[in-house]
C-alpha atoms as one frame of an Amber mdcrd trajectory, in Angstrom:
protein
 272.418  27.954 164.702 273.385  30.653 162.562 270.270  32.854 161.381 270.180
  35.375 158.702 267.088  37.601 158.782 265.631  40.026 156.784 265.433  43.700
 158.012 267.534  46.845 157.596 266.556  50.060 159.921 263.380  48.644 161.490
 262.127  47.897 158.382 261.086  44.502 156.883 261.990  42.141 159.526 260.516
  38.830 160.663 257.534  39.687 163.372 256.416  36.522 164.659 258.734  33.323
 164.097 261.384  35.088 166.593 258.663  35.398 169.393 258.261  31.646 169.201
 261.932  30.933 169.073 261.995  33.178 172.141 259.210  31.114 173.932 261.297
  27.975 173.527 264.263  29.704 175.356 262.032  30.968 177.783 260.603  27.477
 178.557 264.160  26.233 179.433 265.634  25.141 176.005 269.058  26.175 175.871
 269.587  28.281 172.761 272.856  30.090 171.830 272.002  31.791 168.240 273.812
  33.861 166.265 272.001  36.346 164.451 272.976  38.172 161.273 270.560  40.862
 159.793 270.999  43.649 157.144 271.165  46.180 159.952 269.060  47.451 162.767
 265.731  45.510 163.170 262.642  45.712 165.550 262.167  44.916 168.945 260.004
  41.946 167.815 263.485  40.418 166.559 266.279  41.735 168.567 264.464  42.713
 171.727 262.566  39.322 172.165 265.414  36.999 171.426 267.997  38.924 173.941
 265.580  39.207 176.512 264.708  35.499 176.391 268.230  34.652 176.565 268.123
  33.004 173.107 270.823  35.223 171.394 274.440  34.465 171.886 275.902  36.529
 169.133 275.034  39.568 166.433 276.220  41.133 163.389 276.558  43.795 161.872
 274.535  46.865 163.096 271.897  47.330 166.116 269.756  50.068 167.671 267.591
  48.034 170.216 267.797  49.077 173.807 267.990  45.709 175.560 270.399  44.252
 173.114 272.674  47.228 173.384 272.324  47.047 177.474 273.244  43.265 176.662
 276.424  43.722 174.700 277.683  46.477 176.856 277.558  43.860 179.716 279.171
  41.279 178.114 276.031  39.063 177.694 275.980  38.852 173.843 278.908  39.179
 171.654 278.815  41.828 168.924 281.000  42.597 166.007 280.500  45.906 164.434
 280.811  45.592 160.729 280.823  47.840 157.299 277.415  46.802 155.871 278.571
  46.384 152.381 281.011  43.519 153.648 278.086  41.416 155.119 276.756  39.625
 151.718 280.433  39.046 151.005 281.334  37.459 154.400 278.117  34.976 153.721
 278.948  34.181 149.984 282.450  33.418 151.061 281.590  31.492 154.310 283.232
  33.916 156.564 280.612  33.637 159.141 280.402  29.721 158.668 277.482  27.878
 157.389 274.044  29.616 157.190 271.720  27.258 158.860 268.341  29.492 158.028
 267.124  32.316 156.376 264.086  34.138 158.009 262.658  36.606 155.451 259.709
  38.752 155.645 257.533  39.249 152.213 254.603  40.450 150.617 254.235  37.292
 148.427 255.507  34.323 147.152 254.780  33.016 143.753 254.474  29.331 142.449
 257.948  29.057 141.486 259.201  29.806 144.942 260.127  33.429 144.140 260.003
  35.511 147.064 258.578  39.416 146.631 260.311  41.354 149.484 258.452  43.760
 151.574 259.920  47.228 152.903 263.732  46.261 152.775 266.313  44.110 150.839
 269.253  44.451 153.110 271.262  40.991 152.861 267.822  38.883 151.904 268.651
  37.551 148.656 272.252  36.405 150.034 271.006  34.859 152.639 268.079  32.988
 150.623 270.862  31.793 148.180 273.303  30.436 150.867 270.965  29.165 153.588
 270.431  25.611 154.468 266.636  26.470 154.810 264.274  29.049 154.477 261.133
  30.336 156.189 259.160  32.906 154.742 257.121  35.213 156.565 254.103  36.732
 154.704 253.124  40.009 156.186 249.647  41.065 155.210 250.160  44.731 156.888
 252.878  45.381 154.216 251.245  46.999 151.153 251.157  44.499 147.973 251.838
  47.715 146.178 255.542  47.193 147.050 255.784  44.452 144.420 257.740  45.623
 141.579 260.092  48.375 143.179 262.832  45.946 144.145 265.975  45.410 141.802
 267.689  42.216 143.206 271.173  42.114 141.742 273.838  39.895 143.199 277.583
  40.239 142.182 279.359  36.864 141.770 281.802  35.286 144.013 285.216  36.036
 143.909 287.549  35.239 141.667 284.508  35.520 139.342 282.930  38.759 140.571
 282.306  41.385 137.542 281.646  45.276 137.558 278.342  46.205 138.696 276.792
  47.972 135.500 275.182  51.007 137.568 276.224  54.288 135.740 273.181  56.112
 137.249 270.869  56.070 140.334 268.079  55.172 137.875 269.552  52.146 136.514
 267.351  48.988 136.693 270.180  45.767 136.631 268.197  43.055 138.334 264.767
  41.014 138.850 261.769  42.384 141.228 262.051  39.512 143.279 264.386  37.152
 145.146 264.875  33.811 143.245 264.576  30.853 145.721 264.625  26.876 145.417
 261.264  25.598 146.565 262.891  22.707 147.916 264.467  25.183 150.808 261.265
  26.660 151.743 260.653  24.773 154.980 257.491  26.954 156.536 255.603  29.665
 155.335 254.059  32.126 158.067 251.503  34.703 157.774 251.505  37.683 160.036
 249.669  41.408 159.843 252.287  43.086 162.479 253.575  46.428 160.731 256.843
  47.762 160.669 257.865  49.429 164.202 259.377  52.574 162.934 260.130  55.478
 165.062 258.310  58.716 164.911 259.670  61.801 163.622 259.453  64.516 166.174
 259.316  68.259 165.237 262.368  69.892 163.781 264.551  71.807 166.426 266.650
  74.933 165.929 269.800  73.209 165.844 268.682  70.834 162.817 267.316  73.813
 160.979 270.657  75.760 161.397 272.805  72.500 160.486 270.400  72.250 157.127
 271.108  75.815 156.442 275.072  75.519 156.454 274.592  72.289 154.578 272.999
  74.399 151.829 275.356  76.921 151.780 278.324  74.719 151.537 276.776  73.129
 148.533 275.838  76.374 146.990 279.128  77.252 147.417 280.605  74.096 145.958
 278.695  74.901 142.535 279.557  78.435 142.456 283.195  77.547 142.825 282.882
  74.836 139.899 283.585  71.991 142.077 280.164  70.658 141.824 277.745  70.404
 138.803 274.434  72.631 139.272 272.710  69.327 139.311 274.557  67.925 142.205
 275.897  64.262 142.359 273.397  61.777 144.262 272.812  62.254 147.854 273.363
  59.705 150.670 272.117  60.453 154.308 272.554  58.668 157.402 269.639  57.185
 159.407 267.874  58.869 162.451 265.989  61.871 163.468 268.862  64.107 163.158
 269.654  62.891 159.450 265.941  62.933 158.499 265.604  66.609 159.636 268.688
  67.885 158.032 268.308  65.942 154.737 264.969  67.581 154.665 266.087  70.865
 154.982 267.100  70.761 151.356 263.788  71.522 150.389 264.208  75.243 151.453
 267.215  75.189 148.773 267.175  76.414 145.031 268.561  72.735 144.140 265.771
  70.571 141.935 265.575  67.203 140.082 268.088  65.509 142.421 268.916  61.891
 142.847 269.409  60.024 145.976 271.505  57.075 146.187 271.387  55.863 150.009
 270.842  53.017 152.363 267.755  54.172 153.924 264.917  56.292 152.560 262.866
  58.166 155.477 259.972  60.787 155.524 262.206  63.714 154.325 262.915  61.945
 150.954 259.199  61.852 150.471 258.750  65.500 151.283 261.544  66.232 148.770
 260.042  64.241 146.242 256.823  66.075 146.685 258.436  69.469 146.261 260.234
  68.436 143.195 263.561  68.785 145.069 264.167  65.292 144.275 263.099  63.273
 141.192 264.590  59.775 141.955 265.598  57.734 145.136 267.193  54.078 145.758
 267.991  52.410 149.005 267.940  49.293 150.515 265.075  50.111 153.098 261.837
  52.383 153.448 261.849  53.617 156.860 258.789  55.403 157.057 257.103  56.747
 160.384 253.764  55.543 161.548 252.452  58.794 160.918 253.205  59.077 157.473
 253.012  55.347 156.319 249.090  55.375 155.639 249.185  58.431 153.440 252.464
  57.116 151.750 250.621  53.823 150.696 247.666  55.403 149.958 249.310  57.862
 147.427 251.880  55.281 146.564 251.312  55.278 142.786 252.784  58.768 142.623
 256.047  57.362 144.229 256.257  53.932 142.524 258.306  55.114 139.640 260.573
  57.333 141.595 261.923  54.998 144.131 263.645  51.560 144.135 264.939  49.016
 146.989 268.458  47.331 146.077 270.116  44.783 148.136 272.489  46.335 150.376
 275.351  44.749 148.450 274.441  47.182 145.814 273.223  50.086 147.803 276.313
  50.326 149.797 278.803  49.303 147.109 282.007  50.891 147.182 282.584  50.547
 143.611 279.141  52.249 142.649 279.384  55.095 145.298 282.817  56.198 143.930
 281.295  56.028 140.305 278.372  57.940 140.877 280.491  60.603 143.000 278.248
  60.454 145.980 277.877  63.080 148.361 277.774  61.275 151.704 276.227  62.759
 154.674 276.215  60.872 157.991 276.178  61.932 161.605 278.868  61.852 164.314
 278.874  61.618 168.208 282.316  64.005 168.237 285.013  65.125 166.031 288.570
  65.667 167.043 290.674  68.800 166.212 292.660  66.475 163.542 289.307  65.778
 161.771 288.858  62.244 162.805 285.194  61.178 163.700 283.695  58.883 166.464
 280.304  57.770 165.418 279.504  54.543 167.405 281.124  54.767 171.297 280.377
  56.739 174.134 283.655  57.684 176.090 285.445  55.039 173.908 283.958  52.134
 175.535 280.174  51.922 175.418 278.881  50.936 172.035 275.755  52.988 171.087
 274.768  51.364 167.724 277.267  50.771 165.209 279.285  52.017 162.148 276.390
  50.809 159.954 276.834  51.851 156.200 278.523  55.233 157.125 282.046  53.876
 156.454 281.293  52.457 153.126 279.877  55.877 151.962 282.650  57.939 153.822
 285.656  56.273 152.432 284.295  56.295 148.649 282.468  59.184 148.134 283.219
  62.399 145.915 282.428  64.729 149.603 282.258  63.331 152.568 280.100  65.384
 155.351 279.625  64.729 158.852 277.006  66.613 161.039 276.415  66.820 164.805
 275.412  69.550 167.282 278.209  71.423 168.874 277.387  70.244 172.282 275.861
  67.218 174.118 274.399  66.855 177.156 272.402  69.923 177.308 275.525  72.102
 176.273 277.591  70.751 178.880 279.984  68.825 176.608 281.634  70.022 173.651
 281.131  67.733 170.587 284.451  69.101 169.003 287.071  67.495 171.262 291.007
  67.585 171.185 290.861  63.710 170.430 288.009  61.595 170.093 287.685  58.703
 172.308 287.202  56.296 169.588 288.135  56.433 165.905 285.710  55.217 163.345
 286.563  57.436 160.463 290.113  59.015 160.278 290.813  62.310 159.169 291.711
  60.770 155.734 287.899  60.074 155.105 286.580  63.169 156.498 286.193  66.361
 154.331 283.390  68.227 155.981 282.308  68.908 159.331 279.260  70.902 159.975
 277.221  71.865 163.187 274.760  74.739 164.005 277.599  76.942 164.254 278.926
  76.864 160.836 280.878  74.221 158.626 284.596  73.522 158.223 286.155  72.266
 155.000 289.268  70.248 155.826 290.060  69.529 152.433 293.861  70.103 151.572
 294.484  71.536 154.840 297.725  70.703 157.352 296.606  69.292 160.860 297.071
  72.924 162.415 294.748  74.227 159.994 292.251  71.736 160.332 292.221  72.326
 164.037 292.020  76.198 163.787 289.159  75.967 161.066 287.041  73.292 163.514
 287.332  75.557 166.340 286.415  78.845 164.630 283.850  77.559 162.323 282.207
  74.394 164.440 282.937  74.478 168.277 280.496  75.999 170.078 281.830  79.417
 171.517 281.922  78.862 175.021 284.500  75.799 174.320 286.460  77.838 171.911
 289.184  79.416 174.388 289.798  75.842 175.996 290.421  74.223 172.544 292.706
  76.899 171.344 294.683  76.600 174.379 294.996  73.212 173.820 296.760  73.598
 170.473 298.747  76.684 171.854 300.529  74.160 174.228 300.883  71.516 171.506
 302.541  74.332 169.203 305.008  75.073 172.068 305.888  71.726 173.283 305.730
  69.591 170.152 308.991  69.322 167.706 306.352  68.779 164.656 305.749  72.259
 163.368 303.973  71.358 159.924 302.000  68.449 160.968 301.089  66.455 163.903
 301.606  62.751 164.247 298.878  60.069 164.700 297.826  60.251 168.519 299.662
  63.738 168.814 296.745  65.349 170.165 296.491  62.943 173.017 299.984  63.155
 173.808
């Protein structure tokens, strides 16, 4: 079967039905499931299915250790995708028939309408196109979540229309997922909370990267390239991204909007400080430590946050129209400006491209952040050529490390290389990196630019 589930960055995924499916596999039933989610989901979905042997194929993004190992060992087929494309693929049958949608909710009304929980992801599209629907009503999720969702689904090609959003605050849909009651096969109750990760204390490198980000943004305003009230901000997922975004609290910027795919703890801090006045995404990924106070004080956040389907939160059309500033993380960046965000040594997948490509290609300014070294300072993350390309030099505008930032816009390949070495690379690796481009200058016939693959050659 092909199963679509709710869940996006460990928020709002089903918790108990997957375990029941896994037990069937553990008892000897041969299962070969294709699983489609919004993005990464908790161990109670990805983990239990892969360890039981029930999972055969997975789309579009994951962060689970057990699943990652199974993918890299060839035990589970995995296709990494731009997240905005997933609902489109479902609508147009690219995945084949969707047999079942398994959706977590806080409630379901007498008309069959589903009130989602802490994420939307692709849930609305899955419900619409699945043959059957199972709803998990999770009593650990706050009923106060009702009303913060804005469910809107563009029509299938060739009848699709412009998405009517001109501001991050625009509400264009319904606060629930419409569902034909005849499709609902079961309603299951659970009280298992989202298994989000804790947020560790800030490290020196993250603080320095945040300061460099603020310096870049302030310079953009000073030069007239950005308005005083910045365009909406987008930030990637994870500890580093959370810390760097949170650093904006120390800036002079106020009354900002966030148009992103995930809202983490740092966004709540920015709302509390007045730095952000409104934030929308497709998931609330709040740490276990922060979650009780968040729901206790939910009234002060409810009119300042909104959850949209991933087809809208990651829409290239809307990202481009709003002029979003995209901020995502890189594993490594090369001297031409290409970025690898998914593969270690070019072959071992970490998580996936997620929504970073949706934003990188369409943002008004595309920023990638990384610490200048990895493996306790033994490896440079600024390299002659990346081992895997996720984002080409044409989509990467700014690279920021704790050393500084490199503005690559409008520069030749040689100029980009020099700026990345001097502004972003760790000092102990700069001599070696300079030696690479010095050798290329001597041996390559192309004096003004470098052809694709030139660094490697």
